[in-house]
N, C-alpha and C positions, 0 to 999 in steps of 0.2 A: 504494500500500500504506500502511496506517496502523499497522503494527507498531512498537511502541516498541523502541528499541535497548537491550535489557536482557539478562540472563543467559539466561532461558528465557521464551518468549512463551506457551507452552501449559502450563497447570498444572491437571492433573485434580483434581477434588474428589470426595470420598467421604463417606458416612455409615456409622457402625458402631454396632451395638447396645451393644457394650462397647468404647468407644473407647480407654480406658486400656490394656486388654489388647491391643487391635489395634496400638497404637503400640509397645508392648514387643515384640510378635511381629514386626511389619514391620522393626524395627531388627535383631532377632536373626536372623530368617530370610532377609531380603533385603538387609540392609546399609544401610538408611536411617539417617540421623542426624537427631536432633531439632534443628530450627532455632528453633522457637517452639512452646510448648505453653501454652495458656490454660485453666486449670481452670474448670469450670462448677459448678453446684449438684449436690449428691448424687453426688459422685464421677464426674461427667460431664466431657466435654471440650467447652468452648465453641468452641474453634478450635485447630487444630494445623497446623504446617507441618513437613514432613519433607523432607530433601534427599537426593538420590542423584546424586552428581557435580554436573553443572550443571542437573539437573532437580529438580523439586519436586512434591509433592502436598500438598493441603490436605485436612484431614478434621476431623470432629467427631462428637459423639454424635448418634445418630438421635433426633429429637425433633419434636414437632408444632408447627412454627413456619412462617413464611412460606416459607423455603427448603425446609423439610422436606416441604412439600406436593408438591414436584417431585423431591426427592432422597431416596431411600430405599435401605437395604441390599438386596442381592439376596434374593429369596425364591423358594420353590418350585424351587430349584436353578438359577436363571438370573438373570443381571444384564443390563443394557442396554449396557454398554461394558466395555472392558478397556484395559490399558496395556501397551505394549511398551517395555522398557528395554534399552539396549545395555550389554553387559558385556564385560570383557576376556577372561574365562575362563568359558565356559558350563558346563563340567564341574564346576569348583570351586563355582560359584554353585548349580548343581543339587544338589550334595552338601549344601551348607549348607541349602538349602530343604527337602530331604528329611529331614535330621536334625532340623529344627524342626517337622516334621509337615505340610508343605504337601501338599495332595492333587494329585498329578500327573494332568493330564488329557491332555496330549500329551507323551510321553516324549522325552527328549533325542535329537536326531538332527541329521545334516548336512542342510541344506536345498538343494533344487535351485537356488535363486536365490542361494546363497552363505550362508556363515555356519553356525553351529550353535546350536541353541536348544531350548527347551521351554516348556510352559505349565502353570500350576497354579492352584489356588484357595487363597485364604487361609482361615482358620478361619470367616469369615462368608460365604464364597462369592464374593468379588470375584475376577475373572479377571485373571491377571498372566502376561505372556509375557516371557521373557528370552532374549537371544541375542547372538551376536557380529556378526550382520549389521548394518552401519552404513549406513543409507540416504543419509548425507551424503557418503560416500566414493565 
């Protein structure tokens, strides 16, 4: 194995059409904290790192650059990947996300495999799943 001994080895990356608004919303709705935000030109975000517990996402404004040829925001109602985040209290997290306007796509429920969770879309259509199921336990 070639994994580095660090806090988190998998860090999802996303692009947003309105990255400044997305950062504010992700922090308010899901409980992310700003770790690093690098402004770009014209109110864009060149690069941002948001943390959730020991996890992190990286994001930036959608733009036509080398990386942007391969990474775009969801369109036509579908994305190509989603993220699952382990939370201590799925019901409290669900209430917070709903209050912030998250579009619930799978309502909160107890899962057959254990845990309780739900899935939703953020304002730009990225799929997020949250639950108490911890695959490490």
